[in-house]
C-alpha positions as CSV (number, residue, x, y, z in Angstrom):
1,M,25.9,-112.9,36.6
2,A,26.9,-114.2,33.2
3,I,27.2,-111.0,30.6
4,H,25.5,-113.3,27.9
5,T,22.3,-114.7,27.5
6,I,20.6,-117.2,25.1
7,S,17.0,-116.9,24.0
8,L,15.1,-119.4,21.8
9,V,11.5,-120.5,20.5
10,L,10.8,-124.0,19.1
11,I,8.6,-123.8,16.3
12,R,6.9,-126.3,14.2
13,D,6.2,-126.2,10.3
14,D,2.0,-126.7,9.9
15,N,1.7,-126.8,6.4
16,G,3.7,-123.6,5.8
17,I,2.4,-122.0,8.9
18,Q,4.8,-121.3,11.9
19,R,3.0,-122.6,15.2
20,P,5.1,-122.3,18.6
21,V,5.7,-125.2,20.5
22,Y,4.7,-125.3,23.9
23,Y,6.1,-128.8,25.2
24,V,9.4,-130.0,25.4
25,S,10.7,-133.5,24.8
26,K,12.2,-135.4,27.8
27,S,15.3,-135.3,26.5
28,L,15.5,-131.9,26.5
29,H,15.2,-131.5,30.1
30,E,19.0,-132.8,29.8
31,A,20.1,-129.4,28.8
32,K,19.6,-128.2,32.6
33,S,23.0,-129.8,33.0
34,V,24.7,-128.3,30.4
35,L,23.6,-124.7,31.6
36,R,24.6,-125.4,34.9
37,S,28.1,-126.2,33.8
38,A,31.0,-124.0,33.4
39,D,32.9,-125.2,30.8
40,Y,31.5,-123.3,27.5
41,S,33.0,-125.5,25.0
42,G,31.8,-128.6,26.8
43,R,28.3,-127.1,27.0
44,I,28.4,-126.4,23.0
45,A,29.2,-129.8,22.4
46,K,26.7,-131.4,24.7
47,W,24.1,-129.2,23.3
48,G,25.0,-130.7,19.9
49,T,25.1,-134.1,20.7
50,I,21.5,-133.8,22.6
51,L,20.0,-131.5,19.8
52,E,21.0,-133.9,17.1
53,A,17.9,-135.9,17.9
54,F,15.6,-133.0,16.6
55,D,14.9,-131.6,13.3
56,I,15.8,-128.1,14.2
57,N,16.1,-125.2,11.6
58,H,18.4,-122.4,12.4
59,M,17.4,-119.2,11.4
60,P,19.4,-116.2,11.7
61,H,18.3,-113.5,14.5
62,T,18.8,-110.6,11.7
63,S,15.9,-112.1,9.5
64,I,13.5,-111.6,12.0
65,K,14.6,-108.6,13.1
66,G,14.4,-107.3,9.0
67,Q,11.2,-108.9,9.0
68,V,9.6,-107.3,12.6
69,L,10.9,-104.0,11.3
70,A,9.2,-104.4,7.4
71,D,5.9,-105.5,9.4
72,L,6.1,-102.5,11.9
73,V,6.5,-99.8,8.7
74,A,4.0,-101.2,6.7
75,E,1.4,-101.2,9.7
76,F,2.1,-97.8,10.8
77,A,4.0,-95.5,8.3
78,K,1.4,-92.8,7.1
79,P,2.0,-91.9,3.4
80,S,1.3,-88.9,2.1
81,L,-1.5,-90.0,-0.1
82,E,-4.1,-92.0,1.7
83,E,-4.8,-95.4,0.4
84,S,-8.5,-95.9,0.1
85,A,-9.6,-99.5,1.6
86,K,-12.6,-99.4,-1.2
87,G,-11.9,-101.3,-4.7
88,L,-13.2,-101.1,-7.7
89,H,-14.1,-104.5,-9.8
90,M,-14.1,-104.0,-13.8
91,G,-13.6,-106.4,-16.0
92,G,-13.2,-109.0,-12.7
93,K,-10.4,-107.4,-11.8
94,S,-9.9,-105.4,-8.7
95,I,-8.7,-102.0,-8.8
96,G,-7.3,-100.2,-5.5
97,V,-8.5,-96.6,-5.0
98,I,-6.0,-93.9,-3.9
99,S,-7.3,-90.6,-3.3
100,C,-5.9,-87.5,-1.8
101,K,-6.9,-85.9,1.3
102,E,-9.3,-83.3,1.1
103,L,-8.1,-79.5,1.9
104,L,-10.0,-77.8,4.7
105,I,-10.7,-74.6,2.4
106,W,-12.1,-71.7,3.1
107,K,-14.5,-69.4,0.7
108,V,-14.4,-65.6,1.3
109,Y,-16.6,-63.1,-0.9
110,V,-15.3,-59.5,-0.3
111,D,-16.7,-56.3,-1.5
112,G,-16.4,-52.4,-0.5
113,A,-18.5,-49.3,-0.5
114,A,-18.3,-45.8,0.1
115,N,-20.9,-42.6,0.0
116,Q,-21.0,-39.5,1.4
117,R,-22.1,-41.1,4.6
118,G,-18.8,-42.9,5.0
119,S,-17.0,-46.0,3.9
120,G,-17.6,-49.6,4.5
121,V,-16.8,-53.4,3.9
122,G,-18.8,-56.6,3.4
123,L,-17.9,-60.0,3.8
124,V,-19.4,-63.4,3.5
125,L,-17.1,-66.2,4.9
126,V,-18.1,-70.2,4.5
127,S,-16.3,-72.3,6.5
128,P,-15.2,-75.9,5.5
129,E,-18.1,-77.1,7.5
130,G,-20.3,-75.1,5.2
131,L,-20.9,-72.6,8.0
132,T,-21.6,-69.0,6.9
133,F,-20.6,-65.5,8.3
134,E,-21.6,-62.9,7.2
135,K,-19.7,-59.4,8.6
136,S,-20.5,-55.9,7.8
137,L,-17.8,-53.4,8.7
138,R,-18.2,-49.8,8.7
139,L,-14.6,-48.1,8.7
140,G,-13.8,-45.3,11.2
141,F,-11.4,-43.7,8.7
142,L,-10.9,-42.2,5.3
143,A,-9.9,-45.2,3.5
144,T,-8.4,-44.9,-0.3
145,N,-9.2,-48.4,-1.5
146,N,-12.4,-50.1,0.1
147,E,-12.0,-53.6,-1.9
148,A,-8.3,-53.5,-0.7
149,E,-9.6,-53.0,2.9
150,A,-12.4,-55.7,2.5
151,L,-10.0,-58.2,1.3
152,L,-7.4,-57.7,4.4
153,V,-10.2,-57.7,6.6
154,G,-11.4,-61.2,5.1
155,M,-7.8,-62.9,5.0
156,D,-7.1,-61.5,8.7
157,M,-11.0,-63.0,10.1
158,V,-9.8,-66.5,8.4
159,H,-6.3,-66.7,10.0
160,K,-7.7,-65.5,13.5
161,M,-10.0,-68.5,13.1
162,G,-7.3,-70.9,12.3
163,G,-7.8,-71.3,8.6
164,K,-5.1,-72.4,6.7
165,S,-6.5,-72.8,3.1
166,V,-8.3,-69.9,1.6
167,Q,-10.2,-69.1,-1.8
168,M,-11.1,-65.4,-1.9
169,F,-13.6,-63.9,-4.4
170,S,-14.1,-60.3,-5.5
171,N,-15.8,-58.2,-8.1
172,S,-12.8,-55.5,-8.5
173,Q,-10.9,-56.9,-11.5
174,L,-8.4,-54.4,-10.5
175,I,-7.8,-55.2,-7.1
176,V,-7.5,-59.1,-8.3
177,G,-5.3,-58.0,-11.1
178,Q,-2.6,-56.3,-9.2
179,V,-2.7,-59.2,-6.0
180,V,-2.2,-61.7,-8.5
181,G,0.4,-59.8,-10.3
182,T,-1.4,-59.2,-14.0
183,L,-1.7,-55.8,-13.5
184,E,1.2,-53.1,-12.2
185,A,0.5,-51.0,-8.8
186,R,1.9,-47.6,-9.5
187,D,0.0,-46.1,-6.7
188,P,2.1,-45.9,-3.6
189,R,-1.3,-46.2,-1.5
190,M,-1.9,-49.8,-3.4
191,Q,2.0,-50.9,-3.1
192,E,0.9,-50.5,0.9
193,Y,-2.1,-52.6,0.7
194,L,-0.2,-54.9,-1.4
195,T,2.8,-55.4,1.1
196,K,-0.2,-56.0,3.7
197,V,-1.7,-58.6,1.8
198,R,1.7,-60.4,0.9
199,Y,2.2,-60.5,4.8
200,L,-1.0,-62.0,5.7
201,Q,-1.0,-64.4,2.8
202,S,2.2,-66.1,4.0
203,K,0.3,-67.0,6.9
204,F,-1.5,-69.7,5.0
205,N,-0.6,-72.9,3.2
206,S,-3.1,-72.3,0.3
207,F,-4.6,-68.8,-0.7
208,T,-6.0,-67.9,-4.1
209,L,-7.9,-64.7,-5.3
210,M,-10.3,-65.0,-8.2
211,H,-12.6,-62.3,-10.0
212,I,-16.3,-62.5,-10.2
213,S,-18.9,-60.7,-11.6
214,R,-20.8,-58.4,-9.5
215,S,-23.9,-60.6,-10.1
216,R,-22.6,-63.3,-8.1
217,N,-21.1,-61.1,-5.0
218,T,-24.3,-59.4,-4.3
219,H,-24.2,-60.6,-0.9
220,A,-20.9,-59.4,-0.2
221,D,-22.2,-55.9,-1.9
222,S,-25.6,-55.5,0.2
223,L,-23.4,-56.1,3.8
224,A,-20.8,-53.3,2.4
225,T,-23.7,-50.9,1.4
226,L,-25.3,-51.5,4.7
227,A,-22.1,-50.6,6.4
228,T,-22.5,-47.4,5.0
229,S,-25.9,-46.7,6.1
230,S,-27.3,-44.1,8.3
231,I,-30.0,-45.9,9.9
232,E,-29.7,-45.3,13.9
233,G,-28.4,-47.6,16.4
234,L,-26.7,-49.3,13.8
235,P,-22.9,-50.8,15.1
236,E,-20.1,-50.1,13.5
237,S,-19.8,-54.0,13.1
238,F,-21.6,-57.1,13.4
239,L,-21.1,-60.3,12.8
240,L,-23.8,-63.1,11.6
241,K,-23.7,-66.7,11.6
242,T,-26.1,-68.8,9.5
243,C,-26.2,-72.6,8.3
């Protein structure tokens, strides 16, 4: 068996379009005798004589290979920005539109409450698909900071549900300021809370905490107040899902 092989494709130029040739001239059948010959130098000479009658252009294999790779990369490469197939026509010109892929962001509203009956937290979670989850949790221990507890519970819930990006909202300006770093946390107990917040924050690709007014956080506030209620039969924690 020979260690070298030869492959070729006959192509005809049809007004700039390359089309393969599926028929072979009778003269090329003489090539069979060339391939059977053991004299390699003689083969080349015979090939040259036979093929002189044809208009054959040589194309280096490297050029074909490079074009194939270029086509493959152009077809299957996934850029960081998704190029939209849509086009805008302005002033007779077509303008391509490039848009960033939208992040799947969770939104979480948190609040805490405490009275003589105990402590509780309320959370309203909104998924990227628009589903709303309401959680009212009665704390079974004496919490030093109900707002911080609510923040930790919300972060933990989103993480367990597979969320990677979250926007959190709290009406506690103190908690927001200490977490984002605009206010200093001098209390050792608050510093412990911040350590836990930083740990959970590292689980997300994107995390933001913003301050909102109490009037915009009444839903979470009501759930936190409900958690401290003395209503008989009320479980320590329950979760509601609404559309």
